[in-house]
C-alpha positions as a Markdown table, in Angstrom:
| # | Residue | x | y | z |
|---|---|---|---|---|
| 1 | Unk | 0.0 | 0.2 | 0.0 |
| 2 | Unk | 3.0 | 2.3 | 0.7 |
| 3 | Unk | 3.9 | 1.9 | -3.1 |
| 4 | Unk | 0.2 | 3.0 | -4.1 |
| 5 | Unk | 0.4 | 5.8 | -1.5 |
| 6 | Unk | -2.4 | 4.4 | 0.5 |
| 7 | Unk | -0.9 | 5.3 | 3.5 |
| 8 | Unk | -3.9 | 4.6 | 5.9 |
| 9 | Unk | -4.1 | 0.9 | 4.7 |
| 10 | Unk | -0.3 | 0.6 | 5.1 |
| 11 | Unk | -1.0 | 1.6 | 8.6 |
| 12 | Unk | -2.9 | -1.5 | 9.1 |
| 13 | Unk | -0.6 | -3.9 | 7.4 |
| 14 | Unk | 2.3 | -2.4 | 9.3 |
| 15 | Unk | 0.1 | -3.1 | 12.7 |
| 16 | Unk | -0.2 | -6.7 | 11.5 |
| 17 | Unk | 3.5 | -7.2 | 11.2 |
| 18 | Unk | 4.2 | -5.7 | 14.3 |
| 19 | Unk | 2.0 | -8.2 | 16.2 |
| 20 | Unk | 2.4 | -11.4 | 14.1 |
| 21 | Unk | 5.8 | -11.3 | 12.5 |
| 22 | Unk | 8.6 | -12.9 | 14.4 |
| 23 | Unk | 11.6 | -11.6 | 12.6 |
| 24 | Unk | 12.8 | -8.6 | 14.7 |
| 25 | Unk | 14.5 | -6.6 | 11.6 |
| 26 | Unk | 10.9 | -7.0 | 9.9 |
| 27 | Unk | 9.1 | -5.8 | 12.9 |
| 28 | Unk | 11.6 | -2.8 | 13.6 |
| 29 | Unk | 10.9 | -1.9 | 10.0 |
| 30 | Unk | 7.4 | -1.9 | 10.4 |
| 31 | Unk | 7.5 | 0.0 | 13.8 |
| 32 | Unk | 9.6 | 2.5 | 11.9 |
| 33 | Unk | 7.3 | 3.0 | 9.0 |
| 34 | Unk | 4.2 | 3.2 | 10.9 |
| 35 | Unk | 5.8 | 6.1 | 13.1 |
| 36 | Unk | 7.0 | 8.0 | 10.0 |
| 37 | Unk | 3.4 | 7.7 | 8.4 |
| 38 | Unk | 1.6 | 9.0 | 11.7 |
| 39 | Unk | 4.4 | 11.8 | 11.6 |
| 40 | Unk | 3.5 | 12.7 | 8.0 |
| 41 | Unk | -0.1 | 12.9 | 8.6 |
| 42 | Unk | 0.9 | 15.0 | 12.1 |
| 43 | Unk | -0.7 | 12.5 | 14.2 |
| 44 | Unk | 2.0 | 13.2 | 16.8 |
| 45 | Unk | 1.1 | 11.0 | 19.7 |
| 46 | Unk | 0.6 | 7.7 | 17.9 |
| 47 | Unk | 3.9 | 8.8 | 15.9 |
| 48 | Unk | 5.8 | 9.3 | 19.5 |
| 49 | Unk | 4.4 | 6.1 | 20.7 |
| 50 | Unk | 6.0 | 4.0 | 17.7 |
| 51 | Unk | 9.1 | 6.0 | 17.5 |
| 52 | Unk | 9.8 | 5.6 | 21.2 |
| 53 | Unk | 9.3 | 2.1 | 20.9 |
| 54 | Unk | 12.1 | 1.7 | 18.3 |
| 55 | Unk | 14.7 | 3.5 | 20.9 |
| 56 | Unk | 15.4 | 0.7 | 23.4 |
| 57 | Unk | 15.4 | -2.1 | 20.6 |
| 58 | Unk | 18.4 | -3.1 | 18.6 |
| 59 | Unk | 17.3 | -1.5 | 15.6 |
| 60 | Unk | 19.1 | -0.4 | 12.7 |
| 61 | Unk | 21.1 | 2.8 | 13.7 |
| 62 | Unk | 20.1 | 4.7 | 10.4 |
| 63 | Unk | 16.3 | 4.1 | 11.8 |
| 64 | Unk | 16.9 | 5.2 | 15.3 |
| 65 | Unk | 18.8 | 8.2 | 14.1 |
| 66 | Unk | 16.0 | 9.3 | 12.0 |
| 67 | Unk | 13.5 | 8.3 | 14.7 |
| 68 | Unk | 15.2 | 10.4 | 17.3 |
| 69 | Unk | 15.1 | 13.4 | 15.0 |
| 70 | Unk | 11.4 | 12.8 | 14.2 |
| 71 | Unk | 10.8 | 12.4 | 18.0 |
| 72 | Unk | 12.2 | 15.6 | 18.7 |
| 73 | Unk | 9.9 | 17.5 | 16.3 |
| 74 | Unk | 6.9 | 15.4 | 17.8 |
| 75 | Unk | 7.7 | 16.6 | 21.0 |
| 76 | Unk | 8.1 | 20.0 | 19.8 |
| 77 | Unk | 4.8 | 20.0 | 18.2 |
| 78 | Unk | 3.2 | 18.6 | 21.1 |
| 79 | Unk | 4.6 | 21.3 | 23.4 |
| 80 | Unk | 7.3 | 19.0 | 25.0 |
| 81 | Unk | 10.0 | 21.5 | 24.4 |
| 82 | Unk | 12.5 | 20.0 | 26.9 |
| 83 | Unk | 12.1 | 16.5 | 25.6 |
| 84 | Unk | 12.4 | 17.9 | 22.1 |
| 85 | Unk | 15.7 | 19.6 | 22.6 |
| 86 | Unk | 17.1 | 16.5 | 24.1 |
| 87 | Unk | 16.2 | 14.3 | 21.6 |
| 88 | Unk | 17.4 | 16.5 | 18.9 |
| 89 | Unk | 20.8 | 16.7 | 20.5 |
| 90 | Unk | 20.7 | 13.0 | 20.7 |
| 91 | Unk | 20.3 | 12.6 | 17.2 |
| 92 | Unk | 23.0 | 14.9 | 15.9 |
């Protein structure tokens, strides 16, 4: 659905993958992708939930760096300026 730019349906697919797929790399990719889609839709609270999930996991460092940057923006958009500053600094 992502290739077709049907991001709402892609959210459901990523949710299924997160819940049912055992491969950790695939699961991490799905968490990241779902968080980014929420971010793009300016749905910051669910984006924060997904992107925060990624932080303690042994996920690809490029995912974690971009997730940290997006988390900083999400925190800023939701009025959490201290958290925003901390995450943006960690991402750099």
